[in-house]
C-alpha positions in Angstrom: 15.2 -38.5 -4.0 14.3 -36.9 -0.6 16.8 -34.8 1.4 16.1 -33.4 4.8 17.0 -29.9 3.9 15.7 -28.4 7.2 18.0 -30.7 9.2 20.9 -29.8 6.9 20.3 -26.0 7.2 19.9 -26.1 11.0 23.0 -28.2 11.4 25.0 -26.0 9.0 24.1 -22.7 10.6 24.1 -22.8 14.4 23.8 -19.0 14.3 20.1 -19.4 13.4 19.5 -20.0 17.1 20.7 -16.4 17.8 17.8 -14.9 15.8 15.3 -14.0 18.5 12.3 -13.6 16.2 11.1 -17.2 15.7 9.1 -16.2 12.5 12.2 -14.6 11.0 14.3 -17.6 11.9 11.8 -19.9 10.1 11.8 -17.7 7.0 15.6 -17.9 6.8 15.4 -21.7 7.0 12.6 -21.7 4.4 14.6 -19.7 2.0 17.6 -22.1 2.2 15.3 -25.1 1.9 13.7 -23.6 -1.2 17.0 -22.7 -2.8 18.5 -26.1 -2.1 15.5 -28.0 -3.6 15.3 -25.8 -6.7 19.1 -26.1 -7.2 18.9 -29.8 -6.8 21.6 -30.0 -4.2 22.0 -33.2 -2.2 24.0 -31.6 0.6 24.3 -28.0 1.6 28.1 -28.5 2.1 28.6 -29.2 -1.6 27.9 -25.6 -2.6 31.4 -24.0 -3.0 32.4 -20.6 -1.8 33.0 -19.5 -5.4 32.7 -20.9 -8.8 36.5 -21.5 -8.9 37.2 -22.0 -5.2 35.9 -25.3 -4.0 38.3 -25.7 -1.0 36.0 -23.6 1.1 32.3 -24.1 1.3 29.6 -21.6 1.0 28.5 -22.6 4.5 31.9 -21.7 5.9 31.8 -18.3 4.2 28.2 -17.5 5.2 29.0 -18.4 8.8 32.2 -16.3 8.7 30.3 -13.3 7.4 27.6 -13.7 10.1 30.2 -14.0 12.9 32.2 -10.9 11.6 29.1 -8.8 11.1 27.7 -9.6 14.6 31.0 -8.8 16.3 31.2 -5.5 14.3 27.6 -4.7 15.3 28.5 -5.3 18.9 31.3 -2.8 18.6 29.1 -0.3 16.9 26.6 -0.6 19.8 29.1 -0.8 22.7 31.8 1.6 21.5 29.9 4.0 19.2 26.4 4.0 20.7 24.8 2.8 17.5 21.7 0.7 17.5 21.9 -2.0 14.8 19.1 -4.5 14.6 20.8 -7.8 15.4 18.1 -10.0 14.0 18.3 -8.2 10.7 22.1 -8.5 10.6 22.0 -12.2 11.4 19.2 -13.0 8.9 20.7 -10.9 6.1 24.1 -12.4 6.6 22.8 -16.0 6.7 20.9 -15.2 3.5 23.4 -13.1 1.6 24.7 -16.0 -0.4 21.6 -18.3 -0.5 21.4 -17.5 -4.2 24.5 -19.6 -4.8 22.1 -22.5 -4.6 21.0 -21.4 -8.1 24.1 -19.8 -9.5 26.7 -22.5 -8.9 25.0 -25.6 -10.2 27.0 -25.4 -13.4 30.3 -25.3 -11.5 30.1 -28.6 -9.6 30.2 -32.3 -10.6 26.8 -33.7 -11.5 27.0 -36.3 -8.8 26.3 -33.7 -6.1 23.0 -32.7 -7.7 19.6 -34.2 -8.3 17.6 -32.6 -11.2 18.2 -28.9 -10.7 15.1 -26.9 -11.7 16.1 -25.1 -15.0 13.6 -22.3 -14.2 15.9 -21.2 -11.3 19.2 -23.1 -11.4 21.7 -21.2 -13.6 24.3 -18.5 -13.5 22.1 -16.1 -15.4 21.2 -14.0 -12.3 23.9 -13.0 -9.8 23.5 -14.9 -6.5 22.9 -11.7 -4.5 19.9 -10.9 -6.6 18.5 -14.4 -6.6 19.1 -14.4 -2.8 17.1 -11.2 -2.5 14.3 -12.8 -4.6 14.3 -15.9 -2.3 14.1 -13.7 0.8 11.3 -11.8 -0.7 9.4 -14.9 -1.8 9.4 -16.4 1.7 8.3 -13.1 3.3 11.5 -11.8 5.0 11.0 -8.2 6.1 12.2 -5.4 3.8 15.1 -4.6 6.2 16.5 -8.1 5.6 15.8 -8.1 1.9 17.6 -4.8 1.1 20.7 -5.9 3.0 21.2 -9.0 0.8 22.4 -7.4 -2.5 26.1 -6.7 -1.8 27.9 -6.0 -5.1 28.5 -2.6 -6.6 25.6 -1.8 -9.0 23.1 -4.0 -7.1 23.1 -2.1 -3.9 19.8 -0.4 -2.9 19.6 2.4 -0.2 22.1 1.4 2.4 21.3 0.9 6.0 23.6 0.3 9.0 22.7 -3.5 8.8 23.3 -3.6 5.0 26.7 -2.0 5.4 27.6 -4.6 8.1 26.7 -7.4 5.6 28.7 -5.8 2.8 31.8 -5.1 4.9 31.7 -8.5 6.7 31.3 -10.2 3.3 34.5 -8.4 2.0 36.4 -9.3 5.2 35.5 -13.0 4.9 36.1 -13.1 1.2 39.5 -11.5 1.5 40.5 -14.1 4.1 39.2 -16.9 1.8 40.9 -15.8 -1.4 44.1 -15.2 0.5 44.1 -18.6 2.2 42.9 -20.5 -0.9 44.8 -18.7 -3.7 47.3 -16.3 -2.1 45.6 -13.2 -3.5 43.3 -10.5 -2.3 39.6 -10.3 -3.1 40.3 -7.4 -5.4 43.0 -9.4 -7.3 40.5 -12.3 -7.5 37.8 -10.0 -9.0 40.3 -8.4 -11.5 41.6 -11.8 -12.6 38.3 -13.7 -12.8 35.4 -11.3 -13.3 35.7 -11.6 -17.1 36.3 -15.3 -17.3 33.2 -16.7 -15.6 
């Protein structure tokens, strides 16, 4: 079955248009298309935010992280005089959870998937690491790659851009767990980290 992943990705993430480097923008789209195809997804909007939170999509979360990080980067530039690389921030945010294309195939109904590739699609590798691998595979620059792992224990040398991804991810995730379950992200981690 054929799905127009490119059209899905471009429609899902209008923030792509804000990446000034056309080659980097294309690599972000390519990583998503590859992840969706290997995961066997029919529709990008079927990927949930979390294995046990399906009320919010991964797309909504990724967009939220991108919006939060860009606004924080603007404040860092305008108020503190820092010089974050906005293309790196946008690309890394847009890719920080692309690995969920692989990790979450076991947590959705089969009717949203078409033949996931068993070589990739499983929960064996955390999504931030498989997302890093996808970014590497499609040739994203190292500055983008190293900003994708965002969990303790997976975090390489931190950059300003990587810290923006990490903090925006926490801000978005806290909002989602609060609205969906009435608990903080930390409470969600404590409650569910051993059950998955």
